[in-house]
C-alpha positions in Angstrom: -3.1 4.0 -20.4 -1.8 7.7 -19.6 0.1 8.3 -16.6 -2.3 10.8 -15.6 -5.3 8.8 -16.0 -4.0 5.5 -13.7 -2.6 8.7 -11.2 -5.9 10.2 -11.1 -7.9 7.2 -10.2 -5.2 6.5 -7.9 -5.2 9.7 -6.3 -9.4 9.6 -6.4 -8.9 6.1 -4.3 -6.7 7.6 -1.9 -8.9 10.4 -1.3 -12.2 8.3 -0.8 -10.0 6.3 2.0 -8.9 8.8 3.4 -12.3 10.3 4.2 -13.5 7.4 5.6 -10.9 7.4 8.2 -8.3 5.0 6.9 -4.6 5.1 6.9 -3.5 5.2 3.2 -0.3 4.5 1.3 0.2 5.0 -2.0 2.5 2.1 -3.8 3.4 0.4 -0.8 5.1 -3.2 -0.7 2.8 -6.0 0.5 5.3 -9.3 0.4 6.9 -9.0 -2.6 4.1 -6.9 -4.4 4.5 -3.4 -5.0 0.2 -2.3 -4.6 -0.9 1.2 -5.7 -2.7 2.0 -3.0 -2.5 0.0 0.7 -5.1 1.3 3.6 -5.2 0.5 6.9 -8.5 0.6 9.3 -9.5 -1.1 12.5 -7.1 -4.1 11.8 -7.9 -5.2 8.1 -5.8 -3.9 5.2 -7.6 -3.0 2.3 -5.5 -3.4 -1.4 -6.1 -1.1 -4.4 -5.2 -1.9 -7.9 -5.9 0.5 -10.3 -5.6 -1.6 -13.9 -6.0 -0.9 -17.4 -3.3 -2.6 -19.0 -1.9 -5.2 -16.7 -2.9 -8.7 -16.6 -5.9 -9.2 -14.3 -3.8 -12.4 -12.6 -1.3 -10.4 -11.5 -3.5 -7.8 -10.0 -5.7 -10.5 -8.3 -2.4 -11.8 -6.7 -1.3 -8.8 -5.9 -4.8 -7.5 -3.9 -5.2 -11.1 -2.6 -2.8 -10.6 0.2 -5.1 -7.8 2.0 -7.9 -8.7 4.1 -10.0 -6.3 1.3 -9.1 -6.0 -2.3 -10.2 -3.9 -5.2 -9.3 -3.8 -8.8 -10.6 -0.7 -10.7 -11.4 -1.4 -13.9 -9.9 1.0 -16.4 -10.2 -1.1 -19.4 -12.5 0.2 -22.4 -14.1 -3.4 -22.8 -16.1 -6.0 -20.5 -14.7 -6.3 -17.1 -14.6 -10.2 -15.7 -17.3 -10.8 -12.8 -17.4 -8.7 -10.1 -16.4 -10.1 -6.8 -14.4 -13.5 -6.5 -14.6 -14.0 -2.2 -12.9 -10.8 -0.7 -12.0 -9.1 -3.8 -14.0 -6.5 -6.0 -13.9 -5.7 -9.5 -15.1 -2.3 -9.6 -15.0 0.7 -11.9 -14.0 3.9 -10.4 -17.3 5.5 -10.1 -18.7 2.1 -8.0 -15.6 2.4 -6.0 -17.3 4.1 -2.9 -20.5 2.6 -2.5 -18.9 -0.7 -2.7 -16.1 -0.1 -0.3 -18.5 2.0 2.8 -20.4 -1.1 4.1 -17.3 -3.6 3.9 -16.4 -0.8 6.7 -19.3 -1.3 8.4 -20.5 2.9 7.4 -23.9 3.5 7.0 -25.0 6.8 5.9 -28.5 6.2 6.1 -29.8 6.7 2.5 
């Protein structure tokens, strides 16, 4: 994975979160793990890892430390289960549509 792809998707995630009023920090430490993007909204913590080469178990462990977790999947092959408890494994283009209802935001489609 090129660093630019990871950074581009990380910026995209941070921008979407910010757009919905989430306070965002990149490369934030949660316990003993550094998480790509961490958001704070309405008393909840949202963790997002952007993943292409890392082990999925490691990414899941990192985001499981938050109230809501996402692994944004950049791998060129099939992804695993779409969600596990309060953790969603999503493609970049799915992130916003799954995020909105979790934040209680209705755009009135």
